[in-house]
C-alpha beads as a LAMMPS data file, in Angstrom:
LAMMPS data file: protein, C-alpha beads

180 atoms
179 bonds

1 atom types
1 bond types

-500.0 500.0 xlo xhi
-500.0 500.0 ylo yhi
-500.0 500.0 zlo zhi

Masses

1 110.0

Atoms # bond

1 1 1 4.361 183.395 33.188
2 1 1 5.100 179.433 32.908
3 1 1 8.015 178.400 30.546
4 1 1 7.238 174.758 30.834
5 1 1 7.444 174.473 27.422
6 1 1 11.070 175.604 26.830
7 1 1 11.858 172.230 28.647
8 1 1 13.014 169.291 26.290
9 1 1 11.033 165.924 26.758
10 1 1 13.931 162.874 27.295
11 1 1 13.212 159.732 25.756
12 1 1 13.617 156.852 27.390
13 1 1 14.700 153.579 26.370
14 1 1 11.848 150.890 24.897
15 1 1 10.173 154.074 23.529
16 1 1 9.907 155.067 19.887
17 1 1 8.558 158.293 18.843
18 1 1 7.835 158.689 15.330
19 1 1 6.667 162.221 13.957
20 1 1 4.365 162.712 10.562
21 1 1 3.400 166.689 9.754
22 1 1 0.850 167.162 12.553
23 1 1 0.778 164.317 14.453
24 1 1 3.544 162.566 17.220
25 1 1 2.889 158.749 17.692
26 1 1 4.663 157.424 21.160
27 1 1 5.100 153.558 21.335
28 1 1 5.820 151.844 24.321
29 1 1 5.449 148.645 26.546
30 1 1 2.046 149.270 27.861
31 1 1 0.807 150.768 24.675
32 1 1 0.337 153.496 21.851
33 1 1 -1.129 156.870 21.999
34 1 1 -1.178 159.813 19.665
35 1 1 -1.726 163.148 19.234
36 1 1 -2.158 165.816 17.168
37 1 1 -0.492 169.187 17.347
38 1 1 -0.661 172.994 15.881
39 1 1 0.936 176.336 15.193
40 1 1 3.895 174.797 17.432
41 1 1 7.274 173.002 15.526
42 1 1 8.213 169.766 16.762
43 1 1 12.088 168.597 16.535
44 1 1 13.477 165.133 17.248
45 1 1 17.004 165.502 18.106
46 1 1 19.272 163.039 20.308
47 1 1 16.944 161.247 22.302
48 1 1 15.124 164.903 23.161
49 1 1 12.138 166.029 21.475
50 1 1 12.170 170.192 21.592
51 1 1 9.176 172.150 21.021
52 1 1 9.707 175.749 19.667
53 1 1 6.702 178.114 19.176
54 1 1 6.625 180.683 16.297
55 1 1 5.773 184.054 18.313
56 1 1 5.003 185.418 21.647
57 1 1 1.351 185.268 20.767
58 1 1 -0.780 184.140 24.004
59 1 1 -2.282 181.574 21.984
60 1 1 1.189 180.245 20.960
61 1 1 2.509 180.510 24.326
62 1 1 -0.484 178.647 25.190
63 1 1 -0.014 175.846 22.913
64 1 1 3.172 175.600 23.735
65 1 1 3.101 174.554 27.015
66 1 1 0.114 172.491 26.351
67 1 1 1.586 170.492 23.656
68 1 1 5.011 169.993 25.841
69 1 1 2.760 168.051 28.806
70 1 1 0.922 166.442 26.631
71 1 1 3.820 164.458 24.999
72 1 1 5.319 164.592 28.379
73 1 1 2.067 162.539 29.933
74 1 1 2.254 160.189 26.902
75 1 1 6.027 158.913 27.366
76 1 1 5.128 158.894 31.361
77 1 1 1.847 156.579 30.431
78 1 1 3.821 153.810 28.308
79 1 1 6.792 153.774 30.579
80 1 1 4.512 153.778 33.599
81 1 1 1.219 153.749 33.526
82 1 1 -1.079 156.164 35.748
83 1 1 -3.563 155.081 38.170
84 1 1 -6.665 156.877 40.012
85 1 1 -8.214 155.358 43.459
86 1 1 -11.719 156.244 44.248
87 1 1 -13.057 155.677 47.703
88 1 1 -16.488 155.396 48.649
89 1 1 -17.511 156.681 51.933
90 1 1 -21.026 156.343 53.376
91 1 1 -23.202 153.195 54.894
92 1 1 -23.637 150.670 52.394
93 1 1 -21.987 151.950 49.894
94 1 1 -20.458 148.980 47.783
95 1 1 -18.597 148.363 44.492
96 1 1 -18.041 145.004 42.578
97 1 1 -16.602 144.310 39.550
98 1 1 -16.672 141.666 36.596
99 1 1 -14.300 141.818 33.983
100 1 1 -14.860 146.092 32.728
101 1 1 -18.156 146.152 34.277
102 1 1 -18.404 148.346 37.441
103 1 1 -21.172 147.974 39.768
104 1 1 -21.787 150.145 42.344
105 1 1 -24.178 150.867 45.231
106 1 1 -24.367 154.510 46.228
107 1 1 -27.486 155.298 47.916
108 1 1 -29.880 155.187 44.910
109 1 1 -32.414 152.399 44.932
110 1 1 -30.597 151.242 42.271
111 1 1 -27.313 150.202 41.202
112 1 1 -25.275 151.814 38.986
113 1 1 -23.654 149.587 36.302
114 1 1 -21.279 151.357 33.934
115 1 1 -18.985 149.732 31.084
116 1 1 -15.342 150.806 30.963
117 1 1 -13.436 150.911 28.021
118 1 1 -10.500 148.641 27.509
119 1 1 -7.835 150.620 27.948
120 1 1 -8.779 151.309 31.878
121 1 1 -7.841 148.525 33.860
122 1 1 -10.288 147.780 36.910
123 1 1 -10.000 146.256 40.384
124 1 1 -12.256 146.807 43.636
125 1 1 -10.471 146.193 46.589
126 1 1 -13.231 145.301 49.706
127 1 1 -12.150 144.671 53.121
128 1 1 -13.970 144.862 55.958
129 1 1 -14.029 147.696 58.391
130 1 1 -12.724 149.475 55.615
131 1 1 -14.186 151.924 52.971
132 1 1 -14.584 149.749 48.863
133 1 1 -11.865 150.734 47.280
134 1 1 -12.331 151.357 43.198
135 1 1 -8.880 151.522 41.489
136 1 1 -8.147 152.844 37.668
137 1 1 -5.313 151.978 35.796
138 1 1 -4.178 152.749 31.899
139 1 1 -1.357 154.330 30.035
140 1 1 -3.530 157.085 28.785
141 1 1 -3.972 159.644 31.446
142 1 1 -6.650 161.680 30.204
143 1 1 -8.780 158.500 29.548
144 1 1 -8.241 156.823 33.332
145 1 1 -8.610 160.596 34.872
146 1 1 -11.835 161.058 32.524
147 1 1 -13.193 158.013 33.621
148 1 1 -12.313 158.745 37.320
149 1 1 -14.584 162.149 37.180
150 1 1 -17.540 160.459 35.996
151 1 1 -17.620 157.525 38.450
152 1 1 -16.713 160.258 41.161
153 1 1 -19.683 162.723 39.678
154 1 1 -22.301 160.256 40.511
155 1 1 -22.136 160.977 44.225
156 1 1 -20.006 163.772 45.146
157 1 1 -18.905 164.219 48.158
158 1 1 -21.081 166.263 50.624
159 1 1 -19.793 168.822 53.515
160 1 1 -21.918 168.196 55.963
161 1 1 -21.144 163.927 56.385
162 1 1 -18.641 163.508 53.918
163 1 1 -20.537 160.951 52.387
164 1 1 -19.846 160.222 48.362
165 1 1 -17.049 159.299 46.142
166 1 1 -13.687 160.852 46.653
167 1 1 -9.966 160.291 45.369
168 1 1 -7.749 158.523 48.074
169 1 1 -6.262 161.258 49.749
170 1 1 -8.883 164.218 48.606
171 1 1 -9.404 166.495 51.358
172 1 1 -12.799 167.509 51.986
173 1 1 -13.706 171.066 53.702
174 1 1 -16.341 169.924 56.379
175 1 1 -18.960 172.322 57.526
176 1 1 -21.099 172.547 60.810
177 1 1 -24.496 171.430 60.370
178 1 1 -27.466 173.973 62.199
179 1 1 -27.085 174.509 65.719
180 1 1 -30.138 173.995 68.007

Bonds

1 1 1 2
2 1 2 3
3 1 3 4
4 1 4 5
5 1 5 6
6 1 6 7
7 1 7 8
8 1 8 9
9 1 9 10
10 1 10 11
11 1 11 12
12 1 12 13
13 1 13 14
14 1 14 15
15 1 15 16
16 1 16 17
17 1 17 18
18 1 18 19
19 1 19 20
20 1 20 21
21 1 21 22
22 1 22 23
23 1 23 24
24 1 24 25
25 1 25 26
26 1 26 27
27 1 27 28
28 1 28 29
29 1 29 30
30 1 30 31
31 1 31 32
32 1 32 33
33 1 33 34
34 1 34 35
35 1 35 36
36 1 36 37
37 1 37 38
38 1 38 39
39 1 39 40
40 1 40 41
41 1 41 42
42 1 42 43
43 1 43 44
44 1 44 45
45 1 45 46
46 1 46 47
47 1 47 48
48 1 48 49
49 1 49 50
50 1 50 51
51 1 51 52
52 1 52 53
53 1 53 54
54 1 54 55
55 1 55 56
56 1 56 57
57 1 57 58
58 1 58 59
59 1 59 60
60 1 60 61
61 1 61 62
62 1 62 63
63 1 63 64
64 1 64 65
65 1 65 66
66 1 66 67
67 1 67 68
68 1 68 69
69 1 69 70
70 1 70 71
71 1 71 72
72 1 72 73
73 1 73 74
74 1 74 75
75 1 75 76
76 1 76 77
77 1 77 78
78 1 78 79
79 1 79 80
80 1 80 81
81 1 81 82
82 1 82 83
83 1 83 84
84 1 84 85
85 1 85 86
86 1 86 87
87 1 87 88
88 1 88 89
89 1 89 90
90 1 90 91
91 1 91 92
92 1 92 93
93 1 93 94
94 1 94 95
95 1 95 96
96 1 96 97
97 1 97 98
98 1 98 99
99 1 99 100
100 1 100 101
101 1 101 102
102 1 102 103
103 1 103 104
104 1 104 105
105 1 105 106
106 1 106 107
107 1 107 108
108 1 108 109
109 1 109 110
110 1 110 111
111 1 111 112
112 1 112 113
113 1 113 114
114 1 114 115
115 1 115 116
116 1 116 117
117 1 117 118
118 1 118 119
119 1 119 120
120 1 120 121
121 1 121 122
122 1 122 123
123 1 123 124
124 1 124 125
125 1 125 126
126 1 126 127
127 1 127 128
128 1 128 129
129 1 129 130
130 1 130 131
131 1 131 132
132 1 132 133
133 1 133 134
134 1 134 135
135 1 135 136
136 1 136 137
137 1 137 138
138 1 138 139
139 1 139 140
140 1 140 141
141 1 141 142
142 1 142 143
143 1 143 144
144 1 144 145
145 1 145 146
146 1 146 147
147 1 147 148
148 1 148 149
149 1 149 150
150 1 150 151
151 1 151 152
152 1 152 153
153 1 153 154
154 1 154 155
155 1 155 156
156 1 156 157
157 1 157 158
158 1 158 159
159 1 159 160
160 1 160 161
161 1 161 162
162 1 162 163
163 1 163 164
164 1 164 165
165 1 165 166
166 1 166 167
167 1 167 168
168 1 168 169
169 1 169 170
170 1 170 171
171 1 171 172
172 1 172 173
173 1 173 174
174 1 174 175
175 1 175 176
176 1 176 177
177 1 177 178
178 1 178 179
179 1 179 180
């Protein structure tokens, strides 16, 4: 059983946390995030946020750890930010961007063009002899992870040749082909 909900979340310098009856707002140098909560009591004391649950019911235990993790990620996001890197593995796979428009060629008849949210900063890195890399960064962990998963879903890595869009550092379990 996880006990992550019991550990308090410390509030660093330069971050302001506002608490209304069912919403917590975190402001920092990179942006502002809001999260609604229910059935959990949130208290702010001495630059720490504490979470308390009313009972030991299964739903209360689940929300106890969930809201603590969400608020921790919000504070980390507005202070440091989050980055996801995707690597395009395959012959002729390319990525380029113009502002917030991502243009990727991953073996279909037409290129895929995606408009990204303004909160997500986009950068494409193409070096000769290396696989193209798409770098996404934002202060919202949920948003940047969702965008990265959407981009990855266009061409998931396949187990035979390893071609596709993968996270940098992701291990793809390979399979042997047909034996002759």
